[in-house]
C-alpha positions as CSV (number, residue, x, y, z in Angstrom):
1,M,153.0,173.6,184.0
2,F,154.1,171.5,181.0
3,R,153.4,167.8,180.6
4,S,155.8,166.0,178.3
5,P,154.7,163.0,176.2
6,A,155.1,159.7,178.1
7,V,154.6,157.1,175.2
8,A,155.6,159.0,172.0
9,G,158.0,156.7,170.2
10,S,156.4,153.5,171.6
11,F,152.6,153.7,171.4
12,Y,152.8,156.0,168.4
13,Y,155.6,157.6,166.3
14,Y,157.4,160.6,167.7
15,D,158.5,162.0,164.3
16,Q,155.8,164.3,163.0
17,G,155.9,163.0,159.4
18,M,155.8,159.4,160.4
19,L,153.0,160.1,163.0
20,R,151.0,161.9,160.3
21,E,151.2,158.9,158.1
22,Q,150.4,156.6,161.0
23,V,147.3,158.5,161.8
24,E,146.2,158.7,158.2
25,S,146.5,154.9,157.9
26,C,143.8,154.7,160.7
27,I,141.2,157.3,159.6
28,N,138.5,157.3,157.1
29,P,138.7,160.6,155.1
30,K,135.3,159.9,153.4
31,A,133.4,159.5,156.7
32,R,130.4,161.7,157.2
33,K,130.9,164.0,160.2
34,E,128.3,164.5,162.9
35,Q,128.0,166.7,166.0
36,V,128.3,164.4,169.1
37,S,128.4,164.9,172.8
38,G,130.5,161.9,173.7
39,I,132.7,159.1,172.4
40,I,134.2,155.9,173.6
41,V,137.6,155.2,172.2
42,P,140.5,152.7,172.9
43,H,144.0,153.6,174.0
44,A,146.4,150.9,173.0
45,G,149.4,151.3,170.6
46,F,148.2,152.7,167.3
47,M,149.1,149.5,165.5
48,Y,146.6,147.6,167.6
49,S,143.7,149.9,168.3
50,G,144.4,152.9,166.0
51,K,141.8,151.8,163.4
52,V,139.1,151.8,166.0
53,A,140.0,155.2,167.4
54,G,140.6,156.6,163.9
55,A,137.1,155.4,162.8
56,V,135.5,157.3,165.7
57,Y,137.4,160.5,165.2
58,S,136.8,160.4,161.5
59,E,133.1,160.7,162.1
60,I,132.9,163.6,164.6
61,E,132.8,167.4,164.3
62,M,135.7,168.8,166.3
63,P,134.6,170.8,169.4
64,D,136.2,173.7,171.2
65,T,137.1,171.4,174.1
66,F,137.5,167.7,174.8
67,V,136.9,166.5,178.4
68,I,139.0,163.4,178.3
69,L,138.6,160.7,181.0
70,G,141.0,157.8,181.1
71,P,141.9,155.0,183.5
72,N,144.9,155.5,185.7
73,H,147.2,152.5,185.0
74,T,150.2,153.8,186.9
75,G,148.6,154.1,190.4
76,F,150.2,157.5,191.0
77,G,148.2,160.5,192.1
78,M,144.6,160.9,193.4
79,D,141.6,158.6,192.7
80,F,139.9,161.2,190.4
81,S,142.6,163.4,189.2
82,L,141.8,166.6,187.3
83,M,144.7,168.5,185.8
84,S,143.2,172.0,185.8
85,S,145.8,174.1,184.0
86,G,148.9,173.8,181.9
87,V,150.1,172.6,178.5
88,W,150.6,169.1,177.1
89,R,153.5,169.0,174.8
90,M,153.0,166.6,171.9
91,P,154.8,165.8,168.6
92,F,152.2,167.7,166.6
93,G,152.5,170.7,169.0
94,D,151.2,172.0,172.3
95,V,147.7,171.3,173.6
96,R,146.4,173.7,176.2
97,I,144.1,172.8,179.1
98,D,140.8,174.7,179.2
99,S,141.3,176.0,182.7
100,I,138.0,177.8,182.8
101,L,136.0,174.7,182.1
102,A,138.2,172.6,184.3
103,E,137.6,174.9,187.2
104,S,133.9,174.9,186.6
105,I,133.8,171.1,186.6
106,F,135.9,171.0,189.8
107,K,133.5,173.3,191.6
108,Q,130.5,171.1,190.7
109,S,132.1,167.9,192.0
110,K,132.6,166.4,195.5
111,T,134.9,163.7,194.1
112,L,137.5,165.4,191.9
113,E,140.9,166.5,193.1
114,I,143.4,168.8,191.4
115,D,146.4,166.7,190.7
116,F,149.2,166.5,188.1
117,T,151.0,163.3,189.3
118,A,148.4,160.9,187.9
119,H,148.8,162.4,184.4
120,Q,152.6,162.5,184.3
121,H,153.2,159.0,183.0
122,E,149.7,157.9,182.0
123,H,149.0,156.9,178.4
124,S,145.2,156.5,178.2
125,I,144.6,160.3,177.6
126,E,147.8,161.1,175.8
127,V,147.2,158.7,172.9
128,Q,143.9,160.5,172.0
129,L,145.7,163.7,171.2
130,P,147.4,162.9,167.9
131,F,144.0,162.0,166.4
132,M,142.4,165.2,167.7
133,Q,145.4,167.3,166.4
134,Y,145.2,165.7,163.0
135,F,141.7,167.1,162.6
136,S,142.1,170.4,164.4
137,D,144.6,172.7,166.0
138,R,142.1,174.9,167.7
139,F,140.8,172.7,170.6
140,Q,141.6,172.5,174.3
141,I,141.3,169.7,176.8
142,V,140.3,168.9,180.3
143,P,142.1,165.7,181.3
144,I,140.7,163.5,184.2
145,A,142.5,160.3,185.3
146,V,140.4,157.8,187.1
147,R,142.0,155.2,189.4
148,H,140.8,151.6,188.7
149,Y,138.5,150.2,191.4
150,P,136.2,147.2,191.5
151,P,132.8,147.8,190.0
152,T,131.0,148.5,193.3
153,E,128.2,150.9,194.1
154,P,130.4,153.4,195.9
155,F,132.7,153.6,192.9
156,L,129.7,154.1,190.6
157,E,128.3,156.8,192.8
158,K,131.6,158.7,192.5
159,C,131.6,158.3,188.7
160,I,128.0,159.6,188.6
161,D,129.1,162.6,190.7
162,V,131.8,163.5,188.2
163,G,129.5,162.9,185.2
164,N,126.9,165.2,186.7
165,A,129.6,167.8,187.4
166,I,130.8,167.7,183.8
167,A,127.3,168.1,182.5
168,E,126.5,171.1,184.7
169,A,129.7,172.8,183.7
170,V,129.0,172.1,180.0
171,K,125.6,173.6,180.3
172,K,127.1,176.8,181.6
173,T,129.6,177.3,178.8
174,K,129.0,178.5,175.3
175,E,131.8,176.3,174.0
176,K,131.2,173.1,172.1
177,V,132.3,170.2,174.2
178,V,132.8,166.5,173.6
179,V,133.3,164.1,176.5
180,V,135.7,161.3,175.8
181,A,136.0,157.9,177.6
182,S,139.3,156.2,176.9
183,T,139.0,152.4,177.5
184,D,140.1,149.0,176.2
185,F,137.8,146.1,176.7
186,T,138.6,142.5,177.5
187,H,142.3,141.8,178.2
188,Y,144.2,138.6,177.4
189,E,141.4,136.1,176.8
190,S,140.5,134.2,173.7
191,Q,138.9,135.9,170.7
192,K,135.7,134.0,171.3
193,T,135.5,135.0,175.0
194,A,136.5,138.6,174.3
195,N,133.8,138.9,171.7
196,E,131.1,137.5,174.0
197,K,132.1,139.6,177.0
198,D,132.6,142.8,175.1
199,K,129.3,142.5,173.4
200,K,127.6,142.5,176.8
201,A,129.6,145.6,177.9
202,L,128.9,147.4,174.6
203,D,125.2,146.6,174.8
204,A,125.1,148.3,178.2
205,I,127.0,151.3,176.8
206,L,124.7,151.5,173.8
207,S,121.7,151.5,176.2
208,M,123.4,154.4,178.1
209,D,123.1,152.5,181.3
210,A,126.1,153.0,183.6
211,A,124.7,150.8,186.4
212,R,124.1,148.0,183.8
213,L,127.7,148.3,182.6
214,F,129.0,147.9,186.2
215,K,126.8,144.9,186.6
216,E,128.0,143.2,183.5
217,V,131.6,143.9,184.3
218,R,131.1,142.5,187.8
219,E,129.1,139.4,187.0
220,L,131.0,138.4,183.9
221,D,134.4,139.4,185.3
222,I,135.1,141.6,182.2
223,S,138.7,142.9,182.4
224,M,137.7,146.3,180.9
225,C,140.1,148.9,182.2
226,G,138.0,152.0,181.7
227,Y,134.5,151.2,182.8
228,G,134.8,154.1,185.3
229,P,135.5,156.7,182.7
230,V,132.8,155.2,180.5
231,A,130.3,155.5,183.4
232,V,131.2,159.1,183.9
233,T,130.8,159.8,180.2
234,L,127.4,158.0,180.0
235,T,126.2,160.0,183.0
236,A,127.3,163.3,181.6
237,C,125.8,162.7,178.1
238,K,122.5,161.4,179.6
239,K,122.2,164.6,181.7
240,L,123.0,166.7,178.6
241,G,120.0,165.2,176.9
242,C,121.6,162.5,174.7
243,G,119.7,159.5,173.8
244,K,121.3,158.2,170.6
245,T,124.3,155.9,170.5
246,K,126.2,154.4,167.5
247,P,128.5,151.5,167.5
248,V,131.3,152.7,165.2
249,K,133.8,149.8,165.1
250,Y,135.0,146.8,167.2
251,M,138.0,144.7,166.7
252,T,140.7,142.9,168.8
253,S,144.4,142.7,168.8
254,G,144.1,139.3,167.3
255,D,142.6,140.8,164.2
256,V,146.0,142.6,163.8
257,T,148.5,140.0,165.0
258,G,146.7,136.7,164.1
259,D,147.0,135.5,167.6
260,F,143.5,134.7,168.8
261,Q,144.4,132.9,172.0
262,Q,145.1,136.1,174.1
263,V,143.6,139.2,172.7
264,V,142.6,142.7,173.9
265,G,139.3,144.1,172.7
266,Y,138.8,147.6,171.3
267,G,135.4,149.3,170.8
268,G,134.4,152.6,169.4
269,V,131.0,154.3,170.1
270,S,129.6,157.8,169.5
271,I,126.8,159.5,171.6
272,K,124.6,162.3,170.5
273,K,121.3,164.0,171.2
C-alpha cells in the first residue's frame, strides 16, 4: 500500500531543491549528536515550527527505525491506528514501514488497531519525514495515529498500554529505535499565557511523568494536541530504562509572525538513558 503526501506544498515545499533549502534553514549543522530513545517534536508548517523540529533532529543519531506517534486531527479511522505495512511516498523519496517491528508492537498491545484511513490525510506524522530523510536514507518507520480525547484516566491507561507494547517490541529487536511524539502545545492564546501553560506541560515531560502531564493539561486547560502521543512516548522510554531528558528548544508562532495575541507553542525535547 502506498500513502501519498497530504501536505507537501503547503506545510513544506514539494520541490526537492526548495525543500532541502527549507530544511537546511531549520537545522544546526554544528550540533553534537547523541544516541536517544525518544524525542518530542512539533508538527506545524515548517515556517512556524521548523526551527524547533530542526534543532531536535540536528542533535540525534539516526536510528534504523522511528516509531512515530501523532495526534489524529482528521477524525478518520480508529482511535489508535497502526499502519503496519506499506510505503509513504515523499518528495525526498519513499519511506518504508518496518512491518516486522509494527507487527511485534501490535501483538503486545490490547489497544492498537491496524488501520490506514487515519493516516491518509493526517499531517502530524508526515511533516517529520523530511527532517529524517535529510539526515538519513536508511531508516524505516512505524506510524501510529492517536485520536484526540480528553485527558481522562481511561485514555491515559490506553496510552500506557501502547507505550508498554512499544517498549516490549523494542527490547526484542536488534534494531536501533527512536520513539517520536509529534505535538504542538498551547493553541491560539496570548504569548504570555502560552509560555506559562507550556512550561507546566514541559516540566511534566522533563520529569517523564505521563500522569502529571495529563493532570496539567486537564487542570490548566492546555490546548496541547498531542499529549496522548507524548504519554505513549514517555511510557515507552521509561520502560526502556531512560531517565534523562533535555529541553532542546521552545518558541511560538508569535516569535515568527510578530503576532503575540494568538500564538501556538512548539517545544522540542530529547530523552535518553
